[in-house]
N, C-alpha and C positions, 0 to 999 in steps of 0.2 A: 062485666057487661055482656049481655046476650046478643047474639048476632043472628041474622037471617030470620027476622020476624020473631025474635025472642027465643028461638031455638038455638042450642049450642051447635057449633060446627063439629063435623066428624073428621077425625084424623086417623089415618092408618100409619102405624109405626112398624118398622121392620128392622130386626136385628140380624146379626150374622149367624148367631147360634141360639138355640132354645134357652140355654142357661143365661145368656146375656139379656134376652127378652124378659125372663123372669126377674132377674136382678134389677134392671132398670124400671120395670113396672112396679116392683116392690118399693123402690125409692120414691118414684113420682106419685104413688098412691097413698103416701103417708099423711098428706094434709087432710084436715077434717072435712073439706068440701069435696073430697074425691068420691064419696059415696061407697068407699071400700073397694077392694080389689076382687073382681069377679073373673072366673076362669071358665072357658068353654073349649070344646074340642074343635080343631080344624079338620080339614080333609085328611091331613097327615096326623097320625096319632102321636107323633113325636114333636110336632110343632103346635103347641097349644096357643089359644088366643086369650090374652089378658085384657080386661076392660076396666076403666076407671074414668073419673072426670078430672079435668085439670084446667087451671086458669093460665092463659098465655097472653101477655100484653093486653090485660083487661078483657080478654075474650074467653068465654067458656068453651071448652072443647070436650067432646066425648072421645076418649082415646081407645082405639083398638090396637093391641100390641102383639105382633106375631114374629116369626123368624124364618130364615132359610137355614140351610146347613152348608155353609161355604158357598162355592160357586153354584149358581142356579142353572147355568148353561154350560155346554161343552162346545168346543170348536173342533170340527171334524171335516174330512173331505166328503164330497158328494159320494153317494153310494157306488157310482161307477168306478171310483178309485180306492175304495176302502179295503177290498180284498188284496192280499199281498201280491197275488199273481195276476191282477187285473190290468196292470200297466207297467211300463218301464218306470223304475223309480225316479228317473230324471223328469218324468212328466209331473211329479208331485210339486215341483217348484212353480208350476203354473196352473195346476188343477184347481177347480172351484172349491171353496171352503164355505162352511155355513155354521152359524151358531144356533143351537137348538136346546130345548129342555129335554134331557134324557128321560126315559120311562120311569126311572126310580125317583124322579123329582116332580112327576106330573101332578101328584096330589098337592104338593106345595104350591105349584103354579095355579091350580084351581082355587086354592084358598085365597091367594093374592088377588086373583081376578074377581072373586065373589066379594071380598072385603072392599076392594078398590071401587066397585060400582056404587057402594053406599057412602063413600067419603068424598070430602072436598080437598083435603090435604093429604100429602104423603110425606112422612118424616123418616129419613133414612138413618139408621143407627149402626151402619156397618163399620168394621174396623177402619181406623183413620190412617190407612196407608194406601199405596197405589192399588194393591190387590183389592182392598176393601172398596175403593172407589169404583173399580171395574164391576164388582158384584153389585154395587148400588145401581149402576146403569143397567145391569141385567134385570134387576127388580123394577126399575123404571119402565123398561121396555114391556114387561109383562103387564104391569098395572095400567099403563097408558093405552094398551090395546083394549082394555075393558072400560077405561074412563079417560078420555082425552083432556078433560078439563081440570085435572088434578093440579093443585098448587104444590110444587115439589121443593122440599127443604132437606138440608143435611145437618145432622147433629155431630159435632166434633168433640170427642172426649178421650181421655187417656187412662182413666181408672174408674172402676165401678164403685165409687163412693159418693155420698150425698152431694158434697159441694161441687164435684166435677159434673155430675149428671144434671143438677139444677142449673148450673152455669151454661151447660151445653144447650139445654132446651130453651133457655131465655136468650141465647145468642146464636140462633140458627143461621146457616149460610146456604148458598146454592152449591150443589154438587159440582165437582171439578172435572169437566170433560177431558182436559189434557191428561190428568192422571189416568183416567180410564183408557185413553188412546194409547198411552205408553204400555199398558198391560196388553192391549189388543195386539200391538206390534210384537211384543215378546211372545205371546201365545202363538201367533201365526208363524213367526220365525222358527220357534222351537218345534212346532208341528211339522213344518215342511222339511227342515234340516234333519230333525230327529228321525222322521219316518223314512226319508230317502236313504240316509246312510245306514239306518238299522236294517231296512229291507236288503240293501246292497250287501252289507256284511254278513247277515244271517244266511241269505240264500246262496251266497258265494262260498261260505266257509263251513257252515254247520254240517252239511252232509258229506263234505270232502274229508273231514277229519274225525277221529275218534276222540271225543271230548270226555276225558276220563274223570272230570270233576262232577259229572252229573249221571244219575242212574238212567235217565232218559234224555240222551243228548239231542234227540230229534225235536224236543220241545224247548230247547235252549234258545233264548233270544240274545243275540249279540248286539246289544243296543249301543247307539251312539247318541249322545246329547251334547249340544254345543257348550254347556257348562260342565257336565259330568265328565266328558273326555279330557279336557284340559286339567280337571282336578286329578284324574288318573295320571296325567302327564307329570304333575308334581311328584307323585309317589314313585313313579318309574324313574324319573330323572335322579332323585335322591338315591334310589336303589342302584342305579348304574354308577353313580358317583362313588358309592361304597365299594361296588365290585371292582371298579377300575383303580381303586386306591392301591398303591404299592408302598408298603411300609418302608420307611427310610430311617436308618439309625442316626441319632444325633448325640452330641455331648454337651454337657453344661457343667459349670463350676458352682458348687454350693458351699455356703459358709455359715456357720452358727457361732454364737458367742454366749457363754453362760456367765451370769454375774449374780450377786446377792439378790437383785431385784427380779431375776428371771432369765429367760432365754430369748434371744433375738435370732431370727432366721433371715439371712441376707440373700437376696436373689441377684444373680448375675445380670447386669443391665444389657449385656449383649443378647440375653435370652439363651440361645444355644447355637452351636456350630455343627454343620454336617461334615466338615472335614476333620478327621480324627487327628491328623498331624498338627494342624493349626491349633486345635483345642489343647493338645498335649503340650505344645510349646508354651502357650499362655499359662497353662496350669503349672508347669515347671517354674516359670518366672515367679508366680505367686508363692510357690512352696519355698523358693530360694530367698525371697524377701517377703515373709508372711506378715509383717507388721501392718495393721490396718489403721488408717488415719481418717477420722470423721471430717468430711469435707462440707457437709451441709446438714442442718437440722431445721425442719420446717414444721410449724405448728399452726393449724388453722381449723376454723369451725366448719363442719360439714352438715348439710341438711339432706335428709331422705324424705322426699315429698310423697304425700298420699296419692292414691290413684285418682284419675279423672272420674267423673260420674259414669255410671255403668250403662254401656250400650249392649246390644244383643250379642255382637261378636265377642266382646270382653266377657260377658256372662258365660258364653259357651266355652271360651278358652280357659277361664278360671275354674269353672266346674270340672272341666276335663283334667286340669292340672292338680287341683286340690282334692277332688273326690273320685277321679277316674270315671266320670260319667260321660257317656257319649253326647255329642251335640244334639242328636235327634231326641234322646231321652230328656236332656236338660230342657229343651223347648217344650216337650210335652208336660213336664212337671211345672214349668213356669206358666204355661197356659192354664193349668188347673188352678194355680194360686191366683192368677189374674181374674179368672171367672168367679172365683170365690171372694174376690174383693180385697185380697191381702197385699198384692203388689200392682204396680202400674202396668200398662200395656207392654208386653215383653219383646215386641218386635220394633226396634227403633235404632236408627243410626246416630241419634243425637247423644252427645256426651258433654253437654253444657246446659245448665238450668237457665230459664228465662228470668228476667227481673221480677215478674209477677208471681213466681213460685214462692209460697210461704214455707221457707226452709225450716224455720224454728218449730212450726206446728208439727211437722213430720217427726222431729226429734222429741217433742213433748209427748207424743203418743207412745214412745218407747221407754219412758221413764219407769214404768212399772215392771219391766222385764227382770226376772230373777238373776240373769247372767249379765247382760249389758245395760241394765237400767241405771245403775250407779254411774256408768260412764256417760249416759245421756244426760243425767243431772249435772255432771261436771261441765258438759258442753254448754248447758244453758246458764251456768253461773258466770257472770261477767268477771268476777274476781279471779276465777281460775285461768282466764286468758287462753282457753283451749279452742274457742271458736275461730274459724277462718272460713270466709266465703269461698266456695269451691272454685278451682280454676278449671276452665273448659278445655276440651281436647280439640276444639276447632271444627267439630262436625255437628250439623243441625239439619235434620230432614224436614223441618217446619211442620211436622205432623204430630210428633209425640215427644214428651220430655224423656230424660234418661230414666232407666228403670229404678224405682225406689219403693219403699214400703208405703202402703196406703191404709193399713189397718193393723192395730196391735194384735199379737197373738203370742201366748207363751207356749204354743204347740197344740194343735187340734188333735183330738183322739183319732180322727179318721186319716190323719196324715201318715204317709210312709216315711221311712228314714230319709229318703231322697227329698221329699217335700220339706222336711225339717232342715236339711242341708241347704237347699236352694233359698229358702226363706231367710235362714241365718246369713248366708252370703250376701243377699240383697240388703239386709238391714245393716250388717257390719260394714259393708262397702259404703253405704250412704253415710253412716256415722263417721267413717274414716275420711271421706272426701270433704266433710265440713270441719275437719280438725287441722290443727297445726302440724307441720312436718316434724319428724323426729330430729333431734339435734345431737350431734356428736363432736368430739374433739379428736382430731386426727394428727398424728405425729409421723413424719417421714424422716428417716436418717439415711444419709448417703455416706459410703466409705470408699477409700481407695486402697487397693492392695497391688503393689508393683505396677501401677498404671491402669489396672482393671477396676471398673466401677461396679459397686454393689449397693443395694438399697433394701431397707426394711420398713414396714409400715405397721403402726399400731393404732387402734381406735378405742375410744371410750364413749359410750352412749350417755349423754348428759340428761336428755329428756326424751322419753319414748313417745309421748303424745299419741299420735294416731295408732302407733304400734301396740298400744295398750288394748285397743278394741279389735284391731285387724290382725287376728291371730294367724292368718295365713302367710304373713310375711315376717321375715326376721332381718336383722341387720348385724351380721357377725362382726365382732370386734375382739381384739386381743391386746393386752398390755405388753409393752416392750420396755426394757430398762431405760433409764435416763442416760442420754449421751450429750456431750458438749462439743461445740465446734473445735476442731483441731485435736481433740482427744485421740490418743493412740491406745491400741490393745492388740493382743495376739489372739487370733481366732481359736476357738475351742476345737472346731473341725473345719477342714478345708479339703473338699473331695472333688474328684472328677467323675461325674456320673453319666451314664448313658441312658438313652431312652429311644423309643421309636414313634414315628408319627402315626396317628390314628385317624381313620376316616370319620366323617360326621355320623351321628346316629341316624337311624331311620326316622322319618317324620312322625312326630306325635300328632294327635288330633288338634292340639292347640297350635302346633307349627303349621299344620295344613290349613287351618282356618286363617292363620296369619298370612300365609302365602296367597290364599284366595282373596282375602281382603285387600292386600297390597296390590294385587293384579287387577282389582275391580271385577272379580269373577263372581257372578251371582249377587244376591242381595242378602241383607241380614235375615230375611224371612225364608230364604231358600237354600243357603249354604249347607245346612245340616242335611237337607234332602239329597243334595248331590253326593255328599259323602256316604250316606246310607246306600245309595244306588250302587256305588262301587262294590260294597259288600254283598248286596242282593244279587248283583249280576256276576259274581265270582271273578271280578276284576282285581280285587285286593282282599287281604285279610288284615285283621287287627289283633294284636297280641294283648296279653294281660297288662302290659305297660302302656297301652293305648297307642302303640306305634304300628304304622302301616307297612306291609310288604306286598308288592304286586304278585298276583298269581301268574302262572305261565300264560294264561289267556290274556290277561291285562298287558303283560310285557310283550307278547307276540303282536297284539294289535298296535300298540304304540311303536314297536320296532318296524312293523310293516309301513306305517305312515311316515316314520322317520326315514326309512330307506328310500321312500319315494322322493325325498327332498322337500316334502311339503309339510309345514308345521301345523297340521290339524290338531295335534295334541298339545300345542302351546296355547297360552291364554290370550295372546294378543288380539286375535280375531274377535273373540267373545267380549273382551274388555272394550273394544271399539263399539261393539253393538250395545253394551250396557251404557256406554257414554251417550250413544245416540238416543237410546230410550229415555235417558234422563233429560236429554235436550227436548224430546217430545213433551215430557211432563212439564217442562218449564216454558214451552211455547216457542223455543228458538228454532225448532225443526218441525217439519210437517210429518204426520204419520205416513202418508203415501210415499214421501221422499225417502224416509228411512227404510221402509219395507222394500222398496225397489232396490236401493243400494245394497242392503245386507243380503238380500236373496240372490241378486246377480253375482255378488262376490262368492257366496257359498255354492251357487250353482256351478261356477267355474271351478271351484275346489272339487266338487263332486265329479265333474267330467274328467279332471286330471286324475283323481283317485281311481276312477274306473279304468282309464287307459293304462294305469300302472298297477292294476290289481294283482299282477304276478308277484309283486313285492310282498303283498299280504300272504299269498300262498307260501312263498319262501320262508317268511317269518314264522308262520304257523307250523310249517314242516320241521322247524327246529325243535319244537316242543311237543308236537302231537303226531301220532301215526296216521297215515292216510287210511281212509275207510273204503270198504267195498260195498257200496250201497246197491240194493236191488233196483231194477228198472223203475219201480214205483217211486222210489225216493229220488232217483237221479233226474226224473222229470222236473224236479224243482230247482235244479242247478241253473243259475241265471247267467245269461250271456248278453251279447249286444243285439239290439233290436234290428230286425231286417225289414219287417212290414207288419201291417195290421192283419190279424187272422181273418181269412176269408170264410171260415166256417162259423165261428161264434160271433164274429163281427164286434167283439168287445176287447179281447186281449191281444197282445202283440206276439208275433212269431220271433223267436230268438235263436241264435246260434248256440249249440251246446256241444260239449265234448263228453262222451260217455266214459265210464271207468275202463272199458276195453280199448280206449284210444280212438274209436271211430267218432265221426261227427254227424250231427243231425240238426235239423231246424224244427223246433217244436213250439207249441202254443203255451203261453204262460198260464192259460186257464186250466191246465191239467190238474186234476183228473176229469173235471167236468167236460173239458174239450180235449180231445185226443188227436187233434190235427197234427200231422207230422210230415216232414220231407226228409227222406233218407238220402244221404250223400255217398259218393263212391268210397269204398273201403280202402282205396289207395291214397286217401288224403292224409298227409302227415301234419300239415299246419293249415289253419283257416282263421281269418279275421275279417270282421265286417268293416268295410270302408265307407267313406262319405259319398262315393259315386252312386248315382241313382240311375237305374236302367231306364233308357229312353223308349224302350219297346213295350214292355209289359205294363199292364194296368189291371185293377186300379193301383195307383202308386201312392206314395213313393215306395219302391223296392230297392233297398240298398244292396249293392253288389259285394261279393265276397272274394277276397284275395286267397286263392288256394295254392298250396304247394304239395305236389304229389311225390310219392316215392318212385324214383326212376325205375327200379327193378320190377315194379308192379303195374306199369302202364306200357303200352306199345311204344316203340322207339320214335314214331312220328309225332307223338304228343309232347307238348312242352311241359316241363316240370312246374313252371309257374303259370297260373291261369287266373284271370279276373273274370269271375262267373256270376250268373244270375240264376236264382232258383224259381223265377217266375214262369218258366216254361220255354223261353226263347233260346236257351243255351244248348246247342247240339253236342258240344264237347262233353258236358256233364252227362247228358243222356247216354252217350256212347260209353263213357267210362263206368257208369253204373252197370251197363250191360256186360262190359268186359270184366270189371273188377268186382261186381256185386257191392253189397253194403254191410256184410257181416264181419265177424271177427277175422282178422287176417291170421290169427294163430290157430285156427281150427279148420284146416282145409279138408279134413276127412268128412265134414258134415256136408251132405249134398245140398247145394243151393244156399248161398250166403243169405243169412237173414230170413230163411224160410219159416222160422218158428214163431213169428209174432203174428197174432191175429189183428185184423183191422177192427176199428171200433164200430162202424155202421156204414150202410150204403150211402147215407146222406153225407157222411164224412168223405167217402170216396168221391162222390159227385163234386163236392166242393173243392176237393184237392185237385181233381182233374181240371177244374176250371181255373184255379188260381194259384196252386202251390207248386206244381211242376215236379212231382216225383216221377221217376221213370222206370218202366218195366219192359221186358222183351218177350215176344212170342216167336218161336221157330218151329217150322214143320219139318219132320223127317221123311214124310211120304208125300201125300197129295196136298196141294195148296188149295184151301177153300176158296171157291170162286167169288164169294161175296165179301171176302176180307181184303180184297186187293184194291180198295178205293175206286172200284168201277173199271179197273184195267183187267185185260185177259192176260194171265201169267202162263208162260211156257217153261217147261223144264230147261235149264241151262247147263251146258257142259262146261267144266272148268277148262280153260285154254291157257296156253303159254304164250306170252308176248315178250319179245326181246329177252328171251331166256328166263323170264319170270312167269309164274303161274298167275293167271288173271281170269276174271269173268266179267261179263257186262252187267252193269247195274240195272236192275229191273225197274227202278224208279225213274232214273234220268238218262240211262243208256251209257253213261261214262264207264270207263274201264276201272275195275276194282282189283287192286293188287293183293297178293297173298301175304299175310303178316303172321307173326307169332306172338301169342300172349305170354306175358311174364309174371302174371299173378301167381300167388302161392297155390291157388286151387286149380289153375288152368295152365301152369307153366309148360311151355313147349307145344301147346295146342294151336293149330292154324285157324285163321279166320280171314274173311274178306270184308272190307268196309270201303264205302265210297267217300272220297275226299272232296267231292264237289260241294260248292257253297250251298248250304241249306238242305243237303241231302242226308238222310238218316239211315241209309241202307247198311245192313250188317248181317253176316251169316257165318257160322262155323264151317270149316272146310269139309269136315266129315258129313255134315248135313247137305252141303252143296253137291258133293260127289257121290252121295248114296242113292242117286236116282230120284230123289224127291225134288220138289220145286223150291226155289229160293223165295222166301217171303218178300213181297214187294213192300218197300217202305218199312224195312225190318224192325225198326224201333217204334213202338206205338206209345204215345204219351198217355199216362194214366196215373191217378193217385191211389189206385186200389192197392191194398196190401196182399192181394190174392196170390201173387207169386211167392209170398212168404209162407202162405199156408197151403200151397199147391192147389189153388182153387180154379184152374181152368178146365173147360169141358172136354169131353172125348168124342163128341159127335157134332156134326154140323146140321144146318137146316135141311139139307137134302137127305138126311138119314144115314150118311156114311159115318160109321162110328168106330168100328173095331180097329181099323188100321191107321188111325190118326194118333200120333204122339206129339206132345208139345214139350219143349225142352226149357229148362231154367237157364239162367245166365252161366251156369257152370257146365251145361250140357247134360244134366241129369233129367230123367223123365219126370214130369209132374202130371197130375190128374185133376179132373174137375170140368166144369162147363159153365157157360153163361146161364145164370139162374133165371134170366128173363125169357130167352128164346131157345136155350140149349145149344147154341152154336159154340164150338170150341175155338173159333178163330178170334174171339175178342172177349174183353171183360164185360161184365154186366153194366158197368157204368158207362161203357162206350157203345152199348147196344143201340143200333139204329131204330129198333122198335120200342125202346123205352119211352114211356109217356104217351104212346099212341092210344 
């Protein structure tokens, strides 16, 4: 029946992959009224558009069928937060995020928009799991932007075969928003947690150690993933268990008996004893009275049941165990077979068939196979009695059936050996799970020798049943002689044997998948990805036996978090998140609620980890040598945030410790932003506190707890000091002047820290306003008249007061006592400083007594690095040039002038004529 005035409706169909679009279009266009299958190009050359006619509920449709390539959109932080050094990683827990179509998918986006404008219906053929549902809503968002009036439907299918596809299109449903919400939650949680911890780990450790596993360790990413890291935890925990195992010797009594019917081996029912004396006493009792008496003979039927229907995890585990195939490769091969229509959808948690599944038809399609075809015929023969409805494993994701064959093949010419193996496993597994269990007769004989109990077991397989087709499993059995109750005999051998306890083996890939599945870590569609990342990130290696060993890096990271006492490497946190995501998909929890709870929890973990980051350093130092990075690389070392950078207005200023042991405060935007505050060279320890300076602005500016080396500061200064780098802290200013900022191990170099050039005059201006680096100017001869803040300065003679040398302060008039410097560069050198509140006066004794003037307000605040490059002028505005010398903090002469006015009394950024 035609609609819309006799014209057919137009429907846009979208699949998750181009191959699926081609396969489904081919199936739906087979009917005579389809008009044939026509193909045209879309905007993307990889995503063709297939066109045909189709009747749906007595309505004629013109179908356009195209595809995406997995996720159409990406979730990412706003541009302000995307660069690694743009912000404190802690900010990523609250930073704005957005979903957008990346540049490489823009052509697909244009195709969808153009096609959607011409259609009335949108039919979504994405994979029928939570991830596919999320992609479906990404397609919906793009298409509805172009056409708000679309009638949106969802096709649910599990195999690319005719009956599944026709059933799906005739039973369309609405897309499930809850499934899509669950994936949105997972994406945002993974993005925020992964990015914050990855940036923290990488910036903290990469440049601090020589990472010998990489040719370019500066490009190494020390990633953290909320699923990936607990997966590593399983590997490391087993490795530690093996390392900590101490072999212990034990003793056991073994008995054998030969007869005309064969040999029986009897095992001691105590198992073994670790005490040699006790074992020896019991053994001697048996030797003295060696007659064995049969105390029990049990005969019973035993069944070995076939496996449950095949889920994704079982497919990966069995392929690893039987073929030594990695889980990642297994899924790639299975995906190929699914897209070619040979097996059902390979990502499923379901291990039980629904009542509507036609189990017999699946078997019928395999009757012609040259290897297992005869077994399939026996299964369908009622007289053989081999058929058994499969028992379920209790898991049903309500999306897809267990993995099963959907099309017969005796082996395609294009298949690799692995394609043959996986297809064979799927077919044999299905035939096995609809078969009767193997039947065996088991006999157990128990004997008594001098009061000690021994037993032997023999088994005979009566009917192999499913074992005939499932060649991957065996059921070992051995015959034992016939024994009767109360029968007596003398053992052929009776020995006391020793052995040692052995540690468990390394985790195999099947073991690791089992651990992840049991812990609820990841999903059937993602577990293999987490395992692959361990190998890609150099956290673990896998040997030829498919067993995992942690690398030094993997072990060090887990050890560091373990030493913190925080179980970030354990699966419990992620397992709870996975449970919450499932609750979102079922509608029992809201998306926003789960996001807030999970992120707050992990944010607290991050804060704790950063406070205890020393544990990570200690653990890494066990395995790796410390590196000596150049200043260029050390700029990237991350510390605690103190304030927002006043220069670039984007990144944060953080506390850093340089390789030479000195501290500094630098911008995270380095090298684009080179804003820096140099701290006194006498600092031995520094840590950012939660105290905020109440004086400096703009805030907040977090104060730093300093600890100074007693021998490198004057005696009247405290070793402990809570300071601010915003510019209000006179103590820090004075100690920079006294102690300098350079290496304390190189006192022969004139002027601590003189060697570094500043970045630009704009940086100097910004620093002088907001960052509070401190430099000092001292005159050895005449004091420039215009550098005294408007006061007239007179030469002052050093005087002695109460037996101590003192001079009056030229700033406030207070008395300044003579003191002695204790720094490595200035040890024994005398200086005067004013202790009045808020006064910054300071001068060396040899400058004060040499006939020159004492500079008024001797410490001038500036963020210029000119003292480091000797950049002060030698002339003043009055033209006096030759006899003026300025001294660095170590008393060494420096040269230069204000490049604005030529005055040697100040820096260019403090020049009163600047800007006029």
